[in-house]
N, C-alpha and C positions, 0 to 999 in steps of 0.2 A: 504493500499500499504505500503512496507517495501523499505526504502530507504538507500541505502549504500553510505557513504559519505567520500571521501578522505580528512581526515582534518589534514595530517602531518604538514602544516603550522600554525595551531593553537598553537603558542609558547606564553608562559608568559612573560609580558614585551619586548617582541621581535617581535610584528606584524609588516610586512611591508605592500607594497600595496596589495598585493594577499591574505596576511593574514588578513588585515582588511576588505576585500570583503567578504571573508570567516566567519568570526567573525558576520560583523554587518548584514548580510543577514541571514545567519544560525539561529542567535538569534531570529529573527523574524519568519521566517518560520516555525522554531520548534514550537515556541510557537501559531502561528495564526493556525496551523494544528494538534490540538491534536488527529485528527482521525487518523491519520498515523503516523508509527513508523519509527525511524531513527536510523541507525547505525553508529557511528562515529569512523573511522580507523584511530587511531594514531599509530606514529611510535617509541613511546617515553612514559615515564610518563606522564600524563595529569594534566593539573590544573581544579579543580572543577568548575572553573567559566564556563569552555567551556562546562559544560552539562546543557544546558539551560532550560531543561524542562524535566518531566517524561515520554515524549515518546521517549527519546534519549537514546540508550545502547551504551556505550565506549566499544572498544575494542583494546587491545595495540598489534599491529602488527611489530615484529621486523624483520630485524635488523632497527637502525637507519639510515634512507635513506638520507645521507647527502654528497653524493657522486656519481657521474653516476654509477659506477659499483653497488652501494647499490641501488640507483635508481630501476635497472635494476631487483636486486635480490627481492626487496620488492615487486615490480610490476607484476613480471612474475614467481615467486616462492610463496613468501608468501601470498601474497592478493588472488591469486586465490585458495588457499586451504580454507581460511576462507569464500569466497564467496560462493564456494560449500556448504558449511555448513550452510550458512544463506538462499542463494538462492532468493537475493533480485529482487524486480520489477526493480529499477533503481540505477545506479551506477552514482553520482553526483560527479564531479572532478574540485573544484575550483582553482585549479592550473594547469590544461588541462592533466593531465597524466591520462593515461588509462590501466589497466590489458589486453593486446593485447591476452594473451592466455586464459581470461577467456571466458565462454560463458556457459548458463544455462544447466543443464542436459536434456536430449532428455524427452520428454513428460509432461515437465510444460512451462508455459509462459516464453519466451525468456526476460532476462533483458535486459532493454536498457541504452545506453550510453549518458550522457550529460556533457561533458566536459567545461569548462570556459577557452578560449584561450585570453588572454587579449591583447597580440600583437605578432608581428612576429619580434621583434627586432634581434633575433637570425638568420632569414634568410636574413635580409638587410644588418647587421654589424656583419657577424660570426667571423671576426677576433678580434673582440672588447670583446670577451667572452673567458673564460677559454678553453682550446682547448677540454680537454674531454667532458665538458658540450656542447659547440657549437657541437661537432661531435653527442652527444646523442640529443639534439633537432633537428638538421637537420634530423637525421635517422628517428627518432619515430614519431615527430609531423605530418609528413604527413600522417602517418599510424593512428595515433590518430583521423585525420580527416575523413578518411575512416571508421573506427570503429563507429564513432560517430552516434547516431541516428539523434540527433541534436546538434547544437553549440551555446553556449551563447559566448557575448563578451560585450566591455565595451564603443564601441564609432562606430559610422557610418564608421570612417574611419577604425577601424579596421575590421568591419564586410566587406567593399570592398576589404581592403587588403588580407584577408583570401579567401575570392572569387575567387579573380583573380591570388591569388598566387598557391592554390592547385585545381583550376579549378573546384568549386563545386558552384552549385547556391545559390544565396544570400538568397533564401526563407527559406533554411536550417538553416539561422542564426538569432539569436533573438540579439538585443542592450539592454542591462541592464546596463546603466550607473551607475559609482560609486556616491557614496555621501559623507557626510560631517557628522562627531560626532557632536553630539548636543551641545557639548562644546565650539564649536568655535563661537564667536558672540563678538560683541564690547564691548571694556571696557571703562571705565569712563577716564577722563584725569589724576584722580590722580594715578589709576590702570596702566595706562600706563606709568608714570613718575617713578614708583616703578619697572616696569619692565626693563624699561631701565638703572635704576640705577644698577640692578643686572646684566643686560647683556652686557651691551654698554657703561657702566661708564656715564650715563645718557645722551648721545649722541643719536639723531636720526639715523636710519638706514636702510639699503636694507636687504632683508632678502632672503636666499635661503633655501628650506628645499627639503632633499631626501639625497639616498644613493648615497655615492662618487662614481660613476663610470664612463667610459667614455662618455657613452650618455647623461649625465646629465650636460656636457659641463661646469664644473666649472673651469676648464682652461681658458676659453675665458671669462667667466664671471668676473673674477679675472684680466685677463688684460683690459677688459672694465672698471670696478671700477678704476683700476690705472688711467687709462686716464681720467676719469670722476674727480678724484681726482686732478689731473694735471689742467684741465680745470676749475673748478670750486673753488678750494680751500676752499670747505666747510668741516665742519667738521663731516659729515656724516661718518658712519660707516659700513662695509658690515659683517653681521652675517650669520654664513654657520652651518646649523644644520643637523646633519647626520653622519653616520661612514663610514669608508671604507668599500668598497666592494670588488672590484679587479681593477688591472691595473691603480693605483693612482699616478705613478710617474710622469705623465705629471702634474698633479696637484700640487707636491710636485717641481717640477724643476722650474715651472712658479711663484709659491710662491715666491720662494728663489729669483727670478730676479725682483719682483715689488718694486716699491719704497715706498708704502703705507702699507707695512706688518703689522706696529702699529694698523691700524684700521681695519685689517681683523680680525675676532671673528671667532674660531672653536669651536663650544660645544659640537661637538659629539650629539648622540642620545639623545633625551629628552623623557621623560613621556609626554602622552596627556596633563596634566594638566599644565606642564610646556609649552609645545610648543603652547597652545592656547594662553597662556600670551605675549610669543614672537610675534606669529602672529600678534596678535590684536594690538601690540604695535609699528609696523613696520611703516616706512614711506611708503612703496611698497613692495609688493612680486617680485623679480627679479629671475624669474623661466624659463630657456631658454635653456631647452634640445633640442637637433635635433631628437630626437625620443622618443614619448610617445604613449603608448596606450590611456591613458585617461588624467592623471595629476591631482591627488587628491588635492594637496597644493593650486592649482588655484581654487577650489572652496571652500577649508577652508578660503582663504584671501579674498573671496566675502562675505563669511559669518560674517567675520570678520570687515564688512566694510573698507578694506585694498585695495588701488588700485593695480593692476597686471601688470607686465611687463612679456610677454611671447613670445613664437617662433610662426612663421609664417607657421610652418610644422606640417604634420601627425594628430594628433588629436586637438591639442591645441588650433586652431582658431573656431572648435565646441564647446569646452569647455567654453571657453571665451567670446564668443561672439563679440558684440561691447563694452565689458565692460573693456578692457584691450587694452594696447599698444602693438601691434604685432611687433617683430625684427625678422631680420636675424639671425638665431643662429650662420652661420657660418662667421658673419660680426662682429669684434670688436667694431666699429664704429657705427654700427645700436644699438648694446646694449647700448653702451657707451650715443648715442644722446637720447636715451628713458629715461636713467636715468637722465640725464641732465632736460629733459622737464618735469620728474614728480617733480624733486626738484625744479625747479623755479617757476611751474604754479600750484598755489593752485585752481585755478577755474579748471583746467584739474582734477586735484586730486579729488576735489568733482564730477564732472562729471562720472568720471569712478567708483567712490563709487555708484553714482545712479544708474547707469545702471546694476552695480554688484548685487544689490538689486532686480532688475527685474531678472537677468540672473541667479542668484542661485536658485529660484524657480522651475526649471528645474532637479535639483540633490538635492535628499535626500536618506538615506538608506532605509527608507521606501518603495519610489517607487523603489529602487534597488529591495526589496526582493519581492515586487508584480510582477515586470517584470520578475524575475527570476522563482517566481512558475508558472505564465503563460507559461512560458518556459518548465518548468517539466511538466505541465499539456498536452501541445502539445507533448512532446516526449513520455508521457505514451500512 
């Protein structure tokens, strides 16, 4: 079988959620199935580390698709020319994009299409996405769903959302949960002390991890932390890991107004080795978006034996189970109260850690790869 894969999000040192999904699942699938051939379709020069095994053939297809107009050109003009030459049996797309204008030539087995649609944030909150990107997503994803032979997604929540929004049968959709990198694990007390010294001036801290965009709810998290500081007078810090994505003016405005500015630390993007130290040394993860298709930091925290505060909406209750404190992401008081409970109650923290050790067993990149391969077999 010849499988063509959209790998435009495999970017060295710049992997985000969908990029990590592609990296971790493809690395395992290609190595586990040497009997099949894979064509990796990049939109720019690639790092050799992404060519996981001998059965992977990379092809660079320009132009670099980093803008809605270029997404369209890459998908509908550039990719079909390559696919007509290669004649793959399956087109797998970890970011959900499909070349609508491509179909197999007459007289050969028709190419099947398998997009991974992580969530429908763009349908629920179109105004929170840059204008042209929002228009592109809303115009084309409904068409991708129709063209898809099967669909994979990362949570039962997203499966039901896709089925309901696009009026398709849920049995066409397979859930392939995200996982956690193997470096995320507990640290010794000395290691935690060293990490805190490096990142939070030696103090304990709540941690947020994620790109700074509206849905991540960082503005309310800052306000809740400000209220927590006023109520508790604790020396606790708030460490925010992630880089600006878009529409961050609200975060900047709130930050200027809070009283505890000196206790908030923005690290920007961190590499995996630094991130695992920061994660495993946190008092708790405070991850309270109001929309998530999965929420990888929740699983990473559970693998590090770190308690979790997260939101009671979309996929997050499904991922955390009973191993976290659930809050209303639209309520500053709800977030603040959870911070106070975590800070004051060591017994609660230990109980959540213990439950997290059981809940995390549901999620690993090995399981993701196995389930995605099962979905591929159903598609073919």
